[in-house]
NUROTOR-528505 format. One record per residue (C-alpha): residue number from 1; x, y, z. Coordinates in pm, 1 decimal, decimal comma. Example, Ala and Ser with C-alpha at 12.3 -4.5 7.8 and 13.67 -1.06 7.14 Angstrom:
<sites>
 num        x        y        z
   1   1230,0   -450,0    780,0
   2   1367,0   -106,0    714,0
</sites>
This chain:
<sites>
 num        x        y        z
   1    320,4  -1202,4    969,2
   2    323,0   -836,8   1061,1
   3    -11,7   -652,1    900,3
   4   -167,0   -310,5    953,3
   5   -464,6   -211,3    839,1
   6   -476,9    172,4    690,6
   7   -732,7    415,3    530,9
   8   -702,7    528,8    175,4
   9   -631,4    909,3    250,3
  10   -575,8    997,4   -143,7
  11   -949,4   1129,9   -312,9
  12   -859,0    944,4   -624,4
  13   -753,6    617,7   -409,6
  14   -485,2    431,3   -489,4
  15   -503,3    529,0   -859,9
  16   -201,1    706,5  -1100,2
  17     43,0    912,9   -913,7
  18    -72,1    822,1   -568,1
  19    -24,9    405,5   -675,3
  20    302,6    524,9   -864,9
  21    429,2    694,1   -499,7
  22    339,3    389,9   -305,4
  23    453,8    140,0   -528,0
  24    853,3    350,7   -532,7
  25    828,5    331,9   -183,9
  26    739,5    -72,0   -167,8
  27    954,1   -154,1   -424,1
  28   1233,3     27,8   -249,5
  29   1223,8   -181,5    106,1
  30   1428,8   -480,4    182,7
  31   1169,0   -704,0    219,3
  32    851,8   -797,6     -4,8
  33    519,6   -568,1    100,8
  34    168,3   -698,0     18,8
  35   -164,3   -507,9     12,7
  36   -471,3   -652,7      7,1
  37   -830,7   -472,3    -16,1
  38  -1004,1   -601,7    307,5
  39  -1120,2   -905,5    235,3
  40   -946,4   -956,9    -71,0
  41   -618,3  -1141,5   -252,3
  42   -279,6   -964,7   -192,6
  43   -121,3   -839,9   -433,4
  44    240,8   -672,5   -454,5
  45    285,2   -333,0   -297,9
  46    556,5   -261,9   -581,8
  47    355,4   -261,4   -854,5
  48    143,7     41,8   -982,8
  49    -62,2   -224,4  -1184,6
  50    -98,9   -423,4   -918,7
  51   -200,3   -109,1   -643,4
  52   -443,9      1,3   -929,6
  53   -636,3   -317,6   -987,5
  54   -706,0   -337,0   -629,8
  55   -972,1    -56,8   -656,6
  56   -920,4    107,8   -354,3
  57  -1104,6    415,3   -320,6
  58  -1092,8    733,8    -97,7
  59  -1175,5    613,7    237,1
  60  -1112,5    208,6    153,0
  61   -939,3      7,2    400,3
  62   -615,0   -206,8    296,3
  63   -413,2   -447,1    480,7
  64    -66,0   -406,9    426,4
  65    198,8   -717,3    514,7
  66    526,4   -773,7    462,7
  67    777,7  -1056,7    588,5
  68   1101,7  -1100,6    718,0
  69   1379,9   -901,8    854,9
  70   1282,6   -501,3    832,1
  71    895,5   -593,4    778,9
  72    762,4   -395,5   1037,4
  73    936,3    -91,1    927,6
  74    853,7   -152,5    564,5
  75    487,4   -175,5    660,2
  76    531,9    139,9    837,2
  77    684,2    346,5    518,0
  78    423,4    242,3    289,5
  79    137,8    283,2    533,7
  80    245,2    630,6    586,1
  81    189,4    680,0    226,9
  82   -134,1    527,8    206,2
  83   -253,3    733,1    514,5
  84   -138,1   1067,4    330,0
  85   -329,1   1289,5    111,7
  86    -80,4   1227,2   -210,9
  87   -305,8   1419,4   -441,7
  88   -209,5   1730,7   -277,0
</sites>
């Protein structure tokens, strides 16, 4: 299963607006995307509430995974958002 480790760039972490933007992008992917805080239990990336329960703060590392055809592209799309400052 492909995975990618990225650091959360948003100053508020994956909370409120950044979580909503990431969830929207993840839900639009052709495969299910999951996110876990390093060492934690994966949650569905398409769920705003699940993303907020991760408690991923600015600078925290998260692991994005997906499985199936198009998994790499789905991971890249979600990772690009997480690595961006979505507060700006």
